[in-house]
N, C-alpha and C positions, 0 to 999 in steps of 0.2 A: 599508643601508634596502630595509625590504620594498618587492619586485617585485608591482606592480596585478596583479590574476590576471586569466589570458588572456579574451577574451570566449568566449561560446558560441559551438559550430561543429556543424554538420550533424554527428547521427552517421548519416544515413542519406538518401535523397530522401524527401521526403515519398510516401508510399503509402494506398490506399486499403485500409477498415476496414468490412465490412459486416456489421448486428446480424441474423445469422440466426437466426430463428423458433425454428429445430430447435433452435440451438444455446443461446438463450436458455433454452428447456424443457429441457435437459440441465443448464444451471447454476443453475435454479429446482431442481431436482430434488436438488440437491447434501445441500440441507436441508430437506428437503419443504417447498418455499416454493409458497405459490398466488394470490401476488396476479398483476395483470398487470401490472406496471412492469416494464421490462427494470431486473435489479437491478445496481446500482451497481458491483460488481466485477467487475461481467459486461465492463467497461470495460476490465480489464486484460488481457482476451485480446489486446489493439493490440499489449501493449509485448513480449511475445517478439523479434515482428522487429526491433525495435529492439534489444534486450539481445542478439539473436545478432550486429548488426552492431557494436554497441558494443566487446562480447567480443574477437570479433577483430579489429577495429582499435586497441584499446588491448593485447593481449597477444598477441595473432597467435598461430599455433598451439602454443605454450606452455602455452595454459594448458588444463586438464584442467574439463570442464564439472562437474565434482562440485566444482571450488574455488569456484566461483560459490556465493558467500551475499547475501541479500538482509535488509541492515541497516536498512533506512528507508525511511518509504513516505507519501506525503503525497497524501490522490486528492480534488479540489475539481469538485464537480459543477456546471457555471453553469444547465443546465436536464435534464429526464430526456430522453433519447434514445427514441424507437421501436421497434418491431422491425421490419427490412424497410431501417432506413435507412443509407444510406450516408454513412461520416464518412471522411474525411482526415485519417492521423497525421503531425504535424511533430514530430520526436526534434531534440534537439540536446544534445551533454553538456554540463552545464553547470560541472563543475567535476572537475577527479581532485587524488587525494592522498593523503594515511595518513593513515586513520582507527582509532584504537587503533592497535595492530597489525598491522593489513591493510591492503592496498592495495586505494583506493578511485572509484568510477567516480560522478558525479553525473549522472541521465539525467531531461531533462523533454520531458514529451511531451503535448502539446496537440493535442487530437481535434474537428476542424472539422465542419459541415454543408456542403450544395451553394452556400450563402449567403457561406460565409465566416465563420461568427458560430461563436464558441467553445461549444463543448458542454461538456467535460472539460479538468481537466488535472492531470495525475500527476508526480509529482518523488520520484526512486526512486536510493537510497545501494546502490550493491552493488559487495560485499568482493570481488578475483578474486586476490589472492595475497598473501604478505609483504610489509609496510609495505618501503621502500626508501629512506626516509628523504631525500626529491626536493620537503618540504615538504606540510604538512599542510592537511587540507580545515581550512577559514573552524568556528571554537568555533559552537554550537547558541547559538540562543539560548535563556535560563534558561526553565524550564518553569512554568507560570502554577499559582500554588498548588492544590492539591485543599482543596474545602471541604465537605460533610456528606455522608455517607452515603447515598446512597438507595435503593443495590439492592445485596445478592448473590445469587451461586445458581451452581452448578457445573453443568458440561456434560464430560463423557467423550466423547473423541475416538474414532468409531466406528474401528473395526479397518481399513475398507477405505477411509475416506476418503481417504487421501495417495494412491491409485490414482485414486477418480475421480475427486478434484481436479487431478489431471494433465491428463484425459484431460477434464476440460470448460470447463478455464483457457488450453490450449496449454500451458502451462508442464512443461517434458520433460525441465529438470532431474533424472538420475538419482536426485540423493538421497533423491530422493521416490518412485522407482518399487525401486528395486535398491541391495538390502541389500549387495550386494559394492562397488558404487560409494560408494555413504553410508559403508563401513567405509572404504575407501581414502583418501575427504579427512577420516577422524578421527572418523567420528562413529560411537556403537554400533550403527545399523542405520537405517534409513529411517525420514526425519520428515517431519511436516507442512510442506507450506508457511506462510510465515508468511503468507501472505495470507488462507488457508485463517484459520489463529487468529484475527484479524482478523474475517475475514467470521463465526465461529463469536459473537465478540462482539457485533456489529453485528447480527445477528440477531436474540440476546440483548436486547440492550438495548431494540432496536426492537419484538419480541414485549411484554416485559413494562411497559414508559414509551412508546411512541410508540402504542399500539394498531396495531402490527403495520405501521405505515405508515412505509416507509422515508424518503419524500419528506418526512418532516420533520425528517430532518437535512441539511446539504448540502456539509461537509468533514469527513473526517476525516486525522487523521495518525497516524503511532505511531514506536516504533525497537524493531526484534525482538531481543530481548538474548538469548534463551536457544533451541534447537529444542525441540520439543514432539513427541511420537511417539506414534502409531497407542496406543490405549488410557488414555491419562494422562487423570488427570482435571482440568481444568484451574478452576480459581476466578475468579470475576468479581466486580470489585468496582467501582460507579459512584458519581460524588460530584459535585455540584451546583459548577462554576466560575464563577459568577454570569454577566454577560453578556457582549456577542460579544468588547471587547476586551480582556479576560483573554486570552481564545483566543487572539487575536495573538499574545500574546507567547510564544507553546507552540509556536508552526512557526518557518519560515525567514524569513529578513529582507526586507528590498524584493524583489521579485522582479524578474530580470531578463525582457527581450523582451515581451510584448503581455499585458494583465493583465483581467482579467474583470472589470471593473465593477460588471456586476449581479451575482455574487454576491456580490462583498464587501459592496458595498451592504444588503444583505439581509441581512449576518450581522451588522451591526452592534448591533441591537434583540434579539438572540436571546439563546440560552442555550448559554452552554458546558456539556459532560459533561466531565468527566475520568475515566477508563478507569483499573485495575489489573489484570493477570492473570497469576494464577502456577501453579506445580506445584508440590504439598510444599515451598511457600510460598517457592519462588524464581520471580522474574521473570523472564515470558516475553512481555512487551507494557512498553516503556518509553512516559511521555511522550506518553502514548498519549489522543487529546480529537476529541471531536465539534463540531462549530462548526455553529452558525445552525440550534439545535432549536428547533424550534418546539412549544412549548405541552406543556412537562414531566408529567405528571399529578400 
């Protein structure tokens, strides 16, 4: 008989996270953004503290930091925070198990404001080493079908983006900045952060379909299927996937812990957009969906 999955456990004690205006400005400059909103992906600056704690607890001193890979990500926003705001991060280990041929940890991070209300939530899948055969992560729900193509474009990855993204995001995994560390991890050289690839996708979609207004989507999810290198040309394609109900099938199943009903209910009557990204015809992002999209042109 299958054993029930273990209950989520705290990854580390809650910790404060301040949205520093200077850091927000640095983050905006990554892709030459000029809007006044705190960029959605800036909130992932809260992740490295929890990731380091999780990796240390799960693998201890055995883990080479260069062996840790970002395999999947969900980011959901309940509301857009403001520069200068102080948030509290609550991180739990949602699950551990084999993910393909790798051992993986699923980390849930919730950001709450001074009143305790949810601001944002992320679900991060990290691989930390070879699979050990002691159980697999639960199967992912089937992805929503892609509908008509709305948009295609190409973006060349700037040669210095990996280094700049490492500084702006706080993600100091050496595979993004140190060629020797990247080769030690079996890579051909420095690779771009998965979140930087997703950031390029979101910026392109927002500029081309949403009049540059990032607040017109409330959730994004993806799987990082292949690394991207500085100088690569990424081809992006955006598809219509219908209403909010289809998008729900694209992501994780019922959520444990505290939900964010205001974000959920707002999504239900809005559009879901599917996105694919490839380099030389090989996918680099899979099962990528932007949910709660308002007024697609």
